[in-house]
N, CA, C and O atoms as a MOPAC input file, in Angstrom:
PM7 MOZYME 1SCF
protein

 N      0.81300 1    -1.17900 1     0.00000 1
 C      0.00000 1     0.00000 1     0.00000 1
 C      0.86800 1     1.25900 1     0.00000 1
 O      0.57100 1     2.24700 1    -0.67200 1
 N      1.93400 1     1.19000 1     0.76500 1
 C      2.84700 1     2.33300 1     0.84600 1
 C      3.46900 1     2.63400 1    -0.51500 1
 O      3.60800 1     3.80000 1    -0.88600 1
 N      3.83700 1     1.61700 1    -1.24800 1
 C      4.44800 1     1.77700 1    -2.57100 1
 C      3.45500 1     2.41600 1    -3.52600 1
 O      3.83000 1     3.27100 1    -4.32800 1
 N      2.20500 1     2.01500 1    -3.45000 1
 C      1.16100 1     2.57900 1    -4.30900 1
 C      1.01600 1     4.07700 1    -4.02900 1
 O      0.90900 1     4.87600 1    -4.96000 1
 N      1.01300 1     4.45100 1    -2.76400 1
 C      0.90000 1     5.86100 1    -2.39700 1
 C      2.10500 1     6.66200 1    -2.87800 1
 O      1.95500 1     7.79400 1    -3.33800 1
 N      3.28600 1     6.08700 1    -2.77600 1
 C      4.49200 1     6.75900 1    -3.24500 1
 C      4.44300 1     6.95800 1    -4.75800 1
 O      4.79000 1     8.02900 1    -5.25600 1
 N      4.01400 1     5.93500 1    -5.48600 1
 C      3.89300 1     6.03100 1    -6.94900 1
 C      2.86000 1     7.09100 1    -7.33000 1
 O      3.07200 1     7.87600 1    -8.25400 1
 N      1.75600 1     7.10300 1    -6.61500 1
 C      0.70600 1     8.07800 1    -6.87100 1
 C      1.21100 1     9.49800 1    -6.60000 1
 O      0.90300 1    10.41900 1    -7.35700 1
 N      1.97100 1     9.67600 1    -5.54400 1
 C      2.53800 1    10.98200 1    -5.20900 1
 C      3.52500 1    11.42500 1    -6.28100 1
 O      3.54400 1    12.59700 1    -6.65800 1
 N      4.34700 1    10.49600 1    -6.77800 1
 C      5.30100 1    10.81500 1    -7.85300 1
 C      4.56300 1    11.22900 1    -9.12200 1
 O      4.93000 1    12.20500 1    -9.77600 1
 N      3.51700 1    10.47600 1    -9.46200 1
 C      2.72700 1    10.76500 1   -10.65300 1
 C      2.07500 1    12.15200 1   -10.53800 1
 O      2.06100 1    12.92900 1   -11.49200 1
 N      1.54900 1    12.43400 1    -9.37100 1
 C      0.90200 1    13.73400 1    -9.14600 1
 C      1.92500 1    14.86000 1    -9.25800 1
 O      1.64900 1    15.90400 1    -9.85000 1
 N      3.10100 1    14.64200 1    -8.69000 1
 C      4.15200 1    15.65300 1    -8.75500 1
 C      4.58100 1    15.88500 1   -10.20900 1
 O      4.80500 1    17.02700 1   -10.61100 1
 N      4.69600 1    14.81100 1   -10.99600 1
 C      5.07600 1    14.93600 1   -12.40300 1
 C      4.01100 1    15.71500 1   -13.18100 1
 O      4.34100 1    16.54500 1   -14.02800 1
 N      2.75400 1    15.45000 1   -12.89600 1
 C      1.66600 1    16.16300 1   -13.56800 1
 C      1.71000 1    17.65100 1   -13.20700 1
 O      1.51000 1    18.50300 1   -14.07100 1
 N      1.96600 1    17.96000 1   -11.95400 1
 C      2.07100 1    19.35700 1   -11.51900 1
 C      3.24500 1    20.04900 1   -12.22000 1
 O      3.13100 1    21.19600 1   -12.65200 1
 N      4.37000 1    19.34100 1   -12.32800 1
 C      5.54400 1    19.91200 1   -13.00000 1
 C      5.27300 1    20.13600 1   -14.48800 1
 O      5.70700 1    21.13600 1   -15.05900 1
 N      4.55000 1    19.19800 1   -15.11400 1
 C      4.18300 1    19.37000 1   -16.52200 1
 C      3.27900 1    20.59700 1   -16.69600 1
 O      3.43700 1    21.36100 1   -17.64800 1
 N      2.34600 1    20.77400 1   -15.78400 1
 C      1.43500 1    21.92500 1   -15.84000 1
 C      2.20600 1    23.23100 1   -15.64900 1
 O      1.93200 1    24.22000 1   -16.32900 1
 N      3.14800 1    23.23600 1   -14.74500 1
 C      3.99000 1    24.41900 1   -14.53700 1
 C      4.78200 1    24.71700 1   -15.80100 1
 O      4.86000 1    25.87200 1   -16.22200 1
 N      5.36300 1    23.70700 1   -16.40500 1
 C      6.13800 1    23.87900 1   -17.63500 1
 C      5.25300 1    24.40300 1   -18.76800 1
 O      5.67500 1    25.26900 1   -19.53400 1
 N      4.03100 1    23.88300 1   -18.87700 1
 C      3.10200 1    24.34600 1   -19.91500 1
 C      2.76300 1    25.82600 1   -19.72300 1
 O      2.74600 1    26.59600 1   -20.68400 1
 N      2.49600 1    26.21300 1   -18.48700 1
 C      2.17300 1    27.61700 1   -18.19600 1
 C      3.37800 1    28.51800 1   -18.50000 1
 O      3.21900 1    29.61900 1   -19.02700 1
 N      4.57000 1    28.04700 1   -18.16700 1
 C      5.77000 1    28.83100 1   -18.46300 1
 C      5.95000 1    29.00100 1   -19.97100 1
 O      6.32100 1    30.08100 1   -20.43200 1
 N      5.69200 1    27.95500 1   -20.73400 1
 C      5.79500 1    28.03900 1   -22.18700 1
 C      4.77900 1    29.04500 1   -22.74300 1
 O      5.09300 1    29.80500 1   -23.65900 1
 N      3.57200 1    29.04700 1   -22.19000 1
 C      2.56200 1    30.02200 1   -22.61900 1
 C      3.02000 1    31.44500 1   -22.30800 1
 O      2.85100 1    32.34900 1   -23.12600 1
 N      3.59800 1    31.63700 1   -21.12500 1
 C      4.09000 1    32.96500 1   -20.73900 1
 C      5.22500 1    33.41100 1   -21.65200 1
 O      5.28200 1    34.57200 1   -22.05700 1
 N      6.11600 1    32.50100 1   -21.97200 1
 C      7.23700 1    32.82300 1   -22.86600 1
 C      6.70000 1    33.21400 1   -24.23800 1
 O      7.15400 1    34.19700 1   -24.82400 1
 N      5.74300 1    32.45700 1   -24.75000 1
 C      5.16300 1    32.76500 1   -26.06200 1
 C      4.49400 1    34.13800 1   -26.04800 1
 O      4.62100 1    34.90100 1   -27.00600 1
 N      3.79000 1    34.45200 1   -24.97500 1
 C      3.13200 1    35.75400 1   -24.86400 1
 C      4.17300 1    36.87600 1   -24.81200 1
 O      3.99000 1    37.92000 1   -25.44000 1
 N      5.25100 1    36.66800 1   -24.07300 1
 C      6.31100 1    37.67800 1   -23.97600 1
 C      7.00700 1    37.86000 1   -25.32500 1
 O      7.33100 1    38.98300 1   -25.70800 1
 N      7.23500 1    36.77400 1   -26.03700 1
 C      7.85900 1    36.86700 1   -27.35800 1
 C      6.97000 1    37.64400 1   -28.31700 1
 O      7.46700 1    38.42700 1   -29.12700 1
 N      5.67400 1    37.43800 1   -28.23500 1
 C      4.73900 1    38.17600 1   -29.08700 1
 C      4.76500 1    39.66200 1   -28.74700 1
 O      4.70600 1    40.50300 1   -29.64400 1
 N      4.85200 1    39.99100 1   -27.46600 1
 C      4.93500 1    41.38900 1   -27.04900 1
 C      6.22000 1    42.03200 1   -27.54900 1
 O      6.20500 1    43.16000 1   -28.04000 1
 N      7.31700 1    41.32400 1   -27.42600 1
 C      8.61000 1    41.84600 1   -27.88300 1
 C      8.56700 1    42.08400 1   -29.38600 1
 O      9.03300 1    43.11500 1   -29.87100 1
 N      8.01500 1    41.13900 1   -30.11100 1
 C      7.92100 1    41.28100 1   -31.56100 1
 C      7.08700 1    42.50400 1   -31.92000 1
 O      7.45900 1    43.27300 1   -32.80700 1
 N      5.96400 1    42.68500 1   -31.23500 1
 C      5.10400 1    43.83800 1   -31.51600 1
 C      5.82300 1    45.15300 1   -31.20700 1
 O      5.64400 1    46.14600 1   -31.91200 1
 N      6.62700 1    45.15100 1   -30.16200 1
 C      7.35000 1    46.36700 1   -29.78500 1
 C      8.47900 1    46.67400 1   -30.75600 1
 O      8.80900 1    47.84300 1   -30.95700 1
 N      9.07200 1    45.67000 1   -31.35300 1
 C     10.22200 1    45.89700 1   -32.21700 1
 C      9.85600 1    46.03800 1   -33.68500 1
 O     10.70000 1    46.41500 1   -34.49800 1
 N      8.61000 1    45.74000 1   -34.03600 1
 C      8.19600 1    45.91700 1   -35.41800 1
 C      7.98000 1    47.40000 1   -35.68100 1
 O      7.15800 1    48.04900 1   -35.03500 1
 N      8.71200 1    47.90400 1   -36.61200 1
 C      8.63100 1    49.31500 1   -36.95000 1
 C      8.54300 1    49.41900 1   -38.46400 1
 O      9.33100 1    48.81300 1   -39.19100 1
 N      7.58600 1    50.18600 1   -38.91800 1
 C      7.47600 1    50.30400 1   -40.36600 1
 C      8.53000 1    51.26700 1   -40.89300 1
 O      8.92900 1    52.22100 1   -40.22500 1
 N      8.95600 1    50.98700 1   -42.09500 1
 C      9.91500 1    51.86100 1   -42.75900 1
 C      9.15500 1    53.06800 1   -43.29200 1
 O      7.95200 1    52.98800 1   -43.54000 1
 N      9.85000 1    54.17900 1   -43.46700 1
 C      9.16000 1    55.36000 1   -43.98200 1
 C      8.73700 1    55.17900 1   -45.43600 1
 O      9.28800 1    54.35300 1   -46.16400 1
 N      7.75600 1    55.96500 1   -45.83700 1
 C      7.34300 1    56.01200 1   -47.23600 1
 C      8.43500 1    56.70600 1   -48.03900 1
 O      9.27000 1    57.41300 1   -47.47500 1
 N      8.42800 1    56.50900 1   -49.33700 1
 C      9.37500 1    57.22100 1   -50.19700 1
 C      9.15100 1    58.71600 1   -50.01400 1
 O      8.01900 1    59.17200 1   -49.85400 1
 N     10.23800 1    59.46600 1   -50.03900 1
 C     10.14900 1    60.92000 1   -49.83300 1
 C     10.49800 1    61.62000 1   -51.13500 1
 O     11.55300 1    61.38900 1   -51.72600 1
 N      9.58000 1    62.48400 1   -51.56700 1
 C      9.75800 1    63.18100 1   -52.83800 1
 C     10.06400 1    64.66200 1   -52.64800 1
 O     10.10400 1    65.42200 1   -53.61600 1
 N     10.27800 1    65.06700 1   -51.40500 1
 C     10.67500 1    66.44300 1   -51.14200 1
 C      9.54300 1    67.40400 1   -50.86200 1
 O      9.77500 1    68.61000 1   -50.77400 1
 N      8.33700 1    66.91600 1   -50.71900 1
 C      7.21600 1    67.81300 1   -50.47100 1
 C      7.16000 1    68.22700 1   -49.01100 1
 O      7.40400 1    67.42500 1   -48.10900 1
 N      6.83600 1    69.48600 1   -48.79800 1
 C      6.78500 1    70.00500 1   -47.42700 1
 C      5.66400 1    69.36100 1   -46.62400 1
 O      5.73800 1    69.31000 1   -45.39600 1
 N      4.62700 1    68.87000 1   -47.29600 1
 C      3.50700 1    68.26100 1   -46.58000 1
 C      3.85000 1    66.88100 1   -46.00600 1
 O      3.15600 1    66.39400 1   -45.11300 1
 N      4.90700 1    66.25500 1   -46.51000 1
 C      5.25400 1    64.91000 1   -46.02300 1
 C      6.58200 1    64.85500 1   -45.27500 1
 O      6.96300 1    63.80100 1   -44.76600 1
 N      7.28600 1    65.97600 1   -45.20500 1
 C      8.62900 1    65.94500 1   -44.61600 1
 C      8.60000 1    65.55500 1   -43.14000 1
 O      9.44100 1    64.77300 1   -42.69700 1
 N      7.65500 1    66.08100 1   -42.37600 1
 C      7.63100 1    65.77700 1   -40.93600 1
 C      7.35400 1    64.30300 1   -40.67900 1
 O      7.99500 1    63.69700 1   -39.82000 1
 N      6.41900 1    63.72300 1   -41.40500 1
 C      6.13900 1    62.29300 1   -41.19400 1
 C      7.32500 1    61.44600 1   -41.65400 1
 O      7.64200 1    60.43400 1   -41.02900 1
 N      7.98200 1    61.85200 1   -42.74000 1
 C      9.16000 1    61.11600 1   -43.21300 1
 C     10.26700 1    61.15400 1   -42.16000 1
 O     10.86700 1    60.12500 1   -41.84900 1
 N     10.53500 1    62.32900 1   -41.61800 1
 C     11.58400 1    62.46400 1   -40.60200 1
 C     11.22200 1    61.65800 1   -39.36200 1
 O     12.07000 1    60.96000 1   -38.80500 1
 N      9.97500 1    61.75100 1   -38.92900 1
 C      9.53200 1    61.02600 1   -37.72900 1
 C      9.66200 1    59.50700 1   -37.92600 1
 O     10.18800 1    58.81100 1   -37.05800 1
 N      9.18500 1    59.00100 1   -39.06600 1
 C      9.26300 1    57.56300 1   -39.32400 1
 C     10.71000 1    57.09600 1   -39.45700 1
 O     11.06300 1    56.01400 1   -38.98700 1
 N     11.54200 1    57.90900 1   -40.09700 1
 C     12.95900 1    57.55900 1   -40.24200 1
 C     13.63200 1    57.49100 1   -38.87700 1
 O     14.35900 1    56.54600 1   -38.57400 1
 N     13.37900 1    58.50400 1   -38.06600 1
 C     13.99400 1    58.56200 1   -36.73400 1
 C     13.54500 1    57.38300 1   -35.87100 1
 O     14.35700 1    56.77000 1   -35.17800 1
 N     12.26300 1    57.07300 1   -35.91700 1
 C     11.72900 1    55.96500 1   -35.12500 1
 C     12.36700 1    54.63300 1   -35.55000 1
 O     12.75100 1    53.82400 1   -34.70400 1
 N     12.47300 1    54.42000 1   -36.84200 1
 C     13.08100 1    53.18300 1   -37.33800 1
 C     14.53900 1    53.10200 1   -36.90100 1
 O     14.98900 1    52.06400 1   -36.41500 1
 N     15.26300 1    54.17600 1   -37.06900 1
 C     16.68700 1    54.19200 1   -36.71300 1
 C     16.87600 1    53.93900 1   -35.22100 1
 O     17.76300 1    53.18300 1   -34.82500 1
 N     16.04300 1    54.57300 1   -34.39200 1
 C     16.16000 1    54.38200 1   -32.93900 1
 C     15.91900 1    52.93400 1   -32.53300 1
 O     16.54600 1    52.44200 1   -31.59500 1
 N     15.02100 1    52.24800 1   -33.22800 1
 C     14.68600 1    50.88300 1   -32.82900 1
 C     15.48300 1    49.81400 1   -33.55500 1
 O     15.70600 1    48.73400 1   -33.00700 1
 N     15.91400 1    50.09400 1   -34.77500 1
 C     16.55100 1    49.05100 1   -35.57400 1
 C     18.01400 1    49.31300 1   -35.90500 1
 O     18.73700 1    48.37800 1   -36.25200 1
 N     18.46700 1    50.55400 1   -35.80600 1
 C     19.82800 1    50.87000 1   -36.24300 1
 C     20.61900 1    51.61900 1   -35.18200 1
 O     21.56400 1    52.34100 1   -35.50000 1
 N     20.24300 1    51.45300 1   -33.94600 1
 C     20.83600 1    52.21800 1   -32.85000 1
 C     22.36700 1    52.14300 1   -32.82100 1
 O     23.01400 1    53.16000 1   -32.57300 1
 N     22.94500 1    51.01100 1   -33.05900 1
 C     24.39100 1    50.85200 1   -32.94400 1
 C     25.16300 1    51.16400 1   -34.21700 1
 O     26.39200 1    51.09500 1   -34.22700 1
 N     24.46400 1    51.50300 1   -35.28000 1
 C     25.12900 1    51.75600 1   -36.55400 1
 C     25.80600 1    53.12500 1   -36.56100 1
 O     25.42700 1    54.02400 1   -35.81000 1
 N     26.79900 1    53.26600 1   -37.40900 1
 C     27.47400 1    54.55500 1   -37.55200 1
 C     26.50800 1    55.55700 1   -38.18500 1
 O     25.60500 1    55.17800 1   -38.93000 1
 N     26.70900 1    56.82600 1   -37.88200 1
 C     25.83000 1    57.87800 1   -38.39200 1
 C     25.78300 1    57.85600 1   -39.91400 1
 O     24.71300 1    58.00900 1   -40.50200 1
 N     26.93200 1    57.66700 1   -40.55800 1
 C     26.94800 1    57.63500 1   -42.02600 1
 C     26.07500 1    56.51700 1   -42.57800 1
 O     25.39900 1    56.70500 1   -43.59000 1
 N     26.07800 1    55.36500 1   -41.93200 1
 C     25.23900 1    54.26000 1   -42.38400 1
 C     23.76100 1    54.59100 1   -42.20700 1
 O     22.93600 1    54.24500 1   -43.05300 1
 N     23.43200 1    55.25900 1   -41.11100 1
 C     22.05300 1    55.68100 1   -40.89500 1
 C     21.62800 1    56.68500 1   -41.96500 1
 O     20.51400 1    56.61300 1   -42.48200 1
 N     22.51000 1    57.61300 1   -42.29200 1
 C     22.21500 1    58.61400 1   -43.31400 1
 C     21.99400 1    57.94000 1   -44.66600 1
 O     21.03700 1    58.25500 1   -45.37300 1
 N     22.86300 1    57.03500 1   -45.01400 1
 C     22.72800 1    56.33600 1   -46.29500 1
 C     21.41000 1    55.56500 1   -46.33400 1
 O     20.75000 1    55.52400 1   -47.37200 1
 N     21.02500 1    54.96000 1   -45.22300 1
 C     19.74300 1    54.26400 1   -45.16700 1
 C     18.59900 1    55.23700 1   -45.44000 1
 O     17.70600 1    54.93000 1   -46.22900 1
 N     18.61400 1    56.40400 1   -44.79800 1
 C     17.56100 1    57.40600 1   -45.02400 1
 C     17.54000 1    57.82000 1   -46.49500 1
 O     16.47400 1    57.96300 1   -47.09400 1
 N     18.71000 1    58.00900 1   -47.06000 1
 C     18.79300 1    58.46100 1   -48.44500 1
 C     18.22400 1    57.44700 1   -49.43400 1
 O     17.85700 1    57.82100 1   -50.54800 1
 N     18.14400 1    56.18000 1   -49.05300 1
 C     17.57600 1    55.18400 1   -49.96500 1
 C     16.09300 1    55.42700 1   -50.21800 1
 O     15.52900 1    54.84700 1   -51.14600 1
 N     15.45500 1    56.26100 1   -49.42500 1
 C     14.04400 1    56.58500 1   -49.60000 1
 C     13.85600 1    57.86900 1   -50.40900 1
 O     12.75000 1    58.40100 1   -50.49600 1
 N     14.93400 1    58.35300 1   -50.99200 1
 C     14.90100 1    59.55200 1   -51.83200 1
 C     15.42900 1    59.16400 1   -53.20500 1
 O     16.64000 1    59.13600 1   -53.42300 1
 N     14.52700 1    58.86700 1   -54.12500 1
 C     15.00100 1    58.33300 1   -55.40600 1
 C     14.49600 1    59.08200 1   -56.63000 1
 O     14.84700 1    58.72100 1   -57.75300 1
 N     13.69100 1    60.10400 1   -56.44600 1
 C     13.14400 1    60.78300 1   -57.61900 1
 C     13.23900 1    62.29600 1   -57.48200 1
 O     13.18600 1    62.85200 1   -56.38500 1
 N     13.38200 1    62.94000 1   -58.63600 1
 C     13.31200 1    64.38900 1   -58.71000 1
 C     14.35600 1    65.09600 1   -57.87000 1
 O     15.52300 1    64.70800 1   -57.82700 1
 N     13.89900 1    66.15400 1   -57.19900 1
 C     14.80200 1    66.99900 1   -56.41500 1
 C     15.47100 1    66.22600 1   -55.29000 1
 O     16.63200 1    66.48300 1   -54.97000 1
 N     14.75900 1    65.28500 1   -54.68400 1
 C     15.37200 1    64.53200 1   -53.58100 1
 C     16.50500 1    63.65300 1   -54.08000 1
 O     17.49400 1    63.45100 1   -53.37500 1
 N     16.36700 1    63.13000 1   -55.29300 1
 C     17.43400 1    62.29100 1   -55.85000 1
 C     18.68700 1    63.12800 1   -56.09000 1
 O     19.79800 1    62.68700 1   -55.79300 1
 N     18.51200 1    64.31800 1   -56.61900 1
 C     19.66600 1    65.20500 1   -56.84500 1
 C     20.30000 1    65.61300 1   -55.51400 1
 O     21.52400 1    65.63500 1   -55.38800 1
 N     19.46900 1    65.93300 1   -54.52900 1
 C     19.97500 1    66.31300 1   -53.21100 1
 C     20.71800 1    65.13400 1   -52.58300 1
 O     21.77600 1    65.30800 1   -51.97800 1
 N     20.15500 1    63.93900 1   -52.73100 1
 C     20.78600 1    62.71400 1   -52.20800 1
 C     22.17700 1    62.53500 1   -52.80500 1
 O     23.13700 1    62.27000 1   -52.08200 1
 N     22.28500 1    62.67700 1   -54.10900 1
 C     23.58000 1    62.51100 1   -54.77200 1
 C     24.58600 1    63.54600 1   -54.27300 1
 O     25.76300 1    63.23400 1   -54.09100 1
 N     24.12200 1    64.78200 1   -54.05300 1
 C     24.99700 1    65.82500 1   -53.52700 1
 C     25.49700 1    65.45200 1   -52.11600 1
 O     26.68100 1    65.60300 1   -51.81500 1
 N     24.60400 1    64.97500 1   -51.27700 1
 C     24.97800 1    64.57000 1   -49.91000 1
 C     25.97200 1    63.40700 1   -49.95700 1
 O     26.97200 1    63.41400 1   -49.23900 1
 N     25.69800 1    62.41600 1   -50.79500 1
 C     26.60900 1    61.27400 1   -50.90200 1
 C     27.99500 1    61.70700 1   -51.37100 1
 O     29.00600 1    61.23400 1   -50.85200 1
 N     28.04100 1    62.61000 1   -52.35700 1
 C     29.33500 1    63.13300 1   -52.82000 1
 C     30.05600 1    63.86400 1   -51.69300 1
 O     31.25900 1    63.69000 1   -51.49700 1
 N     29.30700 1    64.68700 1   -50.94900 1
 C     29.91100 1    65.42800 1   -49.83100 1
 C     30.43500 1    64.47700 1   -48.75500 1
 O     31.50100 1    64.70700 1   -48.18400 1
 N     29.69300 1    63.42200 1   -48.48400 1
 C     30.15000 1    62.44400 1   -47.48600 1
 C     31.40500 1    61.73100 1   -47.97800 1
 O     32.35700 1    61.53700 1   -47.22200 1
 N     31.39500 1    61.34200 1   -49.25800 1
 C     32.56600 1    60.66100 1   -49.82900 1
 C     33.80700 1    61.54600 1   -49.78800 1
 O     34.90800 1    61.07400 1   -49.50500 1
 N     33.61900 1    62.82400 1   -50.07200 1
 C     34.75000 1    63.76300 1   -50.12500 1
 C     35.01800 1    64.43600 1   -48.77800 1
 O     35.86300 1    65.32500 1   -48.66900 1
 N     34.28700 1    63.99400 1   -47.76100 1
 C     34.41600 1    64.52200 1   -46.39900 1
 C     34.21300 1    66.02600 1   -46.33400 1
 O     34.81200 1    66.70800 1   -45.50200 1
 N     33.35400 1    66.54400 1   -47.22900 1
 C     32.99300 1    67.96100 1   -47.20000 1
 C     32.01400 1    68.20700 1   -46.06100 1
 O     32.07500 1    69.23300 1   -45.38300 1
 N     31.11300 1    67.25200 1   -45.86000 1
 C     30.14300 1    67.33600 1   -44.76400 1
 C     30.41600 1    66.20500 1   -43.78300 1
 O     30.79800 1    65.09600 1   -44.15800 1
 N     30.20800 1    66.52800 1   -42.52800 1
 C     30.35400 1    65.51500 1   -41.48300 1
 C     29.21500 1    65.74400 1   -40.49700 1
 O     29.10000 1    66.81600 1   -39.90200 1
 N     28.38500 1    64.73800 1   -40.33400 1
 C     27.27600 1    64.81400 1   -39.39200 1
 C     27.66300 1    64.04500 1   -38.13500 1
 O     28.13000 1    62.90800 1   -38.20400 1
 N     27.46200 1    64.68000 1   -36.99400 1
 C     27.79000 1    64.05000 1   -35.72200 1
 C     26.65000 1    63.13100 1   -35.28200 1
 O     26.88400 1    62.06900 1   -34.70500 1
 N     25.41600 1    63.55100 1   -35.56200 1
 C     24.24700 1    62.76300 1   -35.17000 1
 C     23.27800 1    62.64800 1   -36.34300 1
 O     23.32000 1    63.44400 1   -37.28100 1
 N     22.41800 1    61.65800 1   -36.27600 1
 C     21.38700 1    61.50900 1   -37.29900 1
 C     20.38700 1    62.66000 1   -37.19800 1
 O     19.81600 1    63.06900 1   -38.20900 1
 N     20.17100 1    63.18500 1   -35.99600 1
 C     19.25800 1    64.30900 1   -35.82200 1
 C     19.75300 1    65.53600 1   -36.58700 1
 O     18.95900 1    66.28500 1   -37.15500 1
 N     21.05400 1    65.73100 1   -36.59600 1
 C     21.64000 1    66.84200 1   -37.34000 1
 C     21.31500 1    66.69400 1   -38.83000 1
 O     20.91800 1    67.65900 1   -39.48400 1
 N     21.48300 1    65.50200 1   -39.34700 1
 C     21.17100 1    65.25200 1   -40.75600 1
 C     19.68200 1    65.42600 1   -41.02300 1
 O     19.30500 1    66.08100 1   -41.99500 1
 N     18.81900 1    64.84700 1   -40.16900 1
 C     17.38700 1    64.95600 1   -40.36900 1
 C     16.91200 1    66.40600 1   -40.28700 1
 O     15.90400 1    66.77100 1   -40.89200 1
 N     17.64600 1    67.22700 1   -39.53500 1
 C     17.35600 1    68.66000 1   -39.51700 1
 C     17.53100 1    69.27200 1   -40.88400 1
 O     16.75800 1    70.14700 1   -41.27500 1
 N     18.54100 1    68.82600 1   -41.62600 1
 C     18.74900 1    69.31200 1   -42.98600 1
 C     17.68200 1    68.80800 1   -43.92700 1
 O     17.30300 1    69.50500 1   -44.86800 1
 N     17.19100 1    67.60300 1   -43.68400 1
 C     16.10300 1    67.08000 1   -44.52400 1
 C     14.87600 1    67.98500 1   -44.39000 1
 O     14.15800 1    68.21800 1   -45.36200 1
 N     14.64700 1    68.48500 1   -43.19000 1
 C     13.48600 1    69.36000 1   -42.93700 1
 C     13.56100 1    70.68300 1   -43.70000 1
 O     12.52900 1    71.28600 1   -43.99700 1
 N     14.76300 1    71.13300 1   -44.01400 1
 C     14.92200 1    72.46400 1   -44.64300 1
 C     14.36900 1    72.53700 1   -46.01700 1
 O     14.43500 1    73.58900 1   -46.65400 1

């Protein structure tokens, strides 16, 4: 009888441990979903140089950079922003900025400094 009780106690303990493990897995999955939602950031729309869209472009660019490119060099962040400028006046301005960066005519200390120029 004693052996039966011991086996039953072991079985019950194993079931409790399985339930604890299942709940922990559910919590981990929920936390992973929260982290994913927090880190998903949309990229900015293409920027064509219009004053009506400049603020949203700068805001979206800054938000993406803060969440996805925090450790990157400023020049890499600038080049990433410039990839969203491909037509008309913005394309010409982009090429001028890239030439200046290549020739070390311009040097930006922060991405905010560069985005300030985008606003102009």
